[in-house]
C-alpha positions in Angstrom: 8.1 -1.7 9.9 10.4 -3.3 7.2 13.7 -2.1 5.7 13.7 -2.0 2.0 16.6 -1.1 -0.4 15.9 1.8 -2.7 18.0 3.1 -5.6 18.3 6.9 -5.7 19.7 8.9 -8.7 22.4 11.1 -7.1 24.1 12.2 -10.3 23.3 15.9 -9.8 24.8 15.8 -6.3 28.1 14.2 -7.2 31.2 16.4 -7.5 34.4 15.4 -9.3 37.9 16.5 -8.4 40.4 16.0 -11.3 43.5 13.9 -10.6 46.4 12.8 -13.0 44.6 9.9 -14.7 41.2 9.9 -13.0 38.5 12.0 -11.3 37.7 11.4 -7.6 33.9 11.4 -7.1 32.4 12.9 -3.9 28.9 13.0 -2.4 28.7 15.7 0.2 32.5 15.7 0.9 32.6 11.8 1.1 34.7 10.0 -1.4 32.4 7.5 -3.2 34.7 6.3 -5.9 36.8 7.2 -9.0 36.2 7.6 -12.7 39.2 6.7 -14.8 39.9 8.9 -17.8 41.2 7.2 -20.9 41.0 7.2 -24.7 38.9 4.0 -24.5 36.2 5.6 -22.4 35.4 6.3 -18.8 35.4 3.5 -16.2 33.9 3.8 -12.8 35.2 2.3 -9.6 32.5 3.0 -7.0 32.3 2.1 -3.3 29.7 -0.4 -2.1 26.2 1.0 -2.2 26.9 3.0 -5.3 26.6 2.1 -9.0 26.9 3.7 -12.4 24.5 3.0 -15.3 24.3 4.9 -18.6 26.4 7.8 -17.2 24.2 8.2 -14.1 25.3 7.5 -10.6 22.9 5.7 -8.1 23.1 5.2 -4.4 21.3 2.3 -2.6 19.8 3.3 0.7 17.7 1.5 3.3 14.2 3.0 3.8 11.5 1.9 6.2 8.2 0.8 4.8 4.9 0.2 6.5 2.9 2.4 8.9 4.7 4.8 11.2 4.2 3.3 14.6 3.3 6.6 16.3 0.1 6.8 14.1 -1.1 3.2 14.4 -3.0 3.4 17.6 -5.2 6.4 16.9 -8.5 6.8 18.8 -10.8 8.5 16.2 -13.8 8.4 18.5 -12.1 10.6 21.2 -10.1 12.7 18.7 -6.6 11.9 19.7 -3.8 10.2 17.8 
């Protein structure tokens, strides 16, 4: 089993709460960063593990790859797994 980084598009799950000069960004009630609101355009300041690209927000998560250990030692001849 190996851990691998995967980038997930979480844009639809992010909620913004408007502040005086910025918008606080939340994912499931967890503050993940801020988006500054200015005439020059929006700037994102996101916590580690999150990034913005082309107005989408991504989260990096660790996933396991490889066979699930509980299914590796199956005995097909006797019908159990």
